N, C-alpha and C positions, 0 to 999 in steps of 0.2 A: 860792289861798285868800284873796286880798286883794280879790277882786271883790265887787260889791254883792250882798248876800244875796238880795234879791228877784229880781235879774236871773239869778242862778245857779239859783234855784228855777224860774223861768219857762223857762229854757233846758232844764232837765231835763224839764219837762213837755212842751215842744215836741218834744224828741227822742222821747219816748214816743209822741206822737201821729203821728209821721211814718212809722212802720213799715208801715202798711197802706194807704197812699194813693199816688196817682200823683205824678209829679214836679211837674206843674202845681199840684195841690192842695197839695203840700209848699211850693212857692214862695209861693202865696197865703197859706197859714197862717203861714209864717215872716214875711212882710211885715206881716201883721196884728199879730203879736206884737212885731215891731220898732217899729212905729208906736206901739203902746201903751207900750212901754218908754221910748221917747224923750220921752213926755209925763209921765213919773213924777217924783215928788219926788226919788227916788234918782238919776235921770239928771241933774236940775238940780244936785244936790249934787256928783256926780262931775265935771260940767263946771266948776262953781265952784271945786272943789278943784284941778283941773288948772290953771285960769287963775290961781289964787292961789298955785300951787306949794306946796300943802300936802296932807297925806293926807286922804282923804275921811272924813267922820264918818257912817258908815252907821248906820241905825236898823234894828231888827229888823222884818221884815214882819208 
């Protein structure tokens, strides 16, 4: 429960989307979500917190 709220929400949405597609479509969709997540403010905060050895300060999505 210490994960980034936006990332957890997106992960749950991705899991829901994967049930009825092929493995290749699943991989493509997961990659799309991954690239979007890495560009987010939440990701930047997580990386900064890790580098600064402090807990992240998550904001509500």
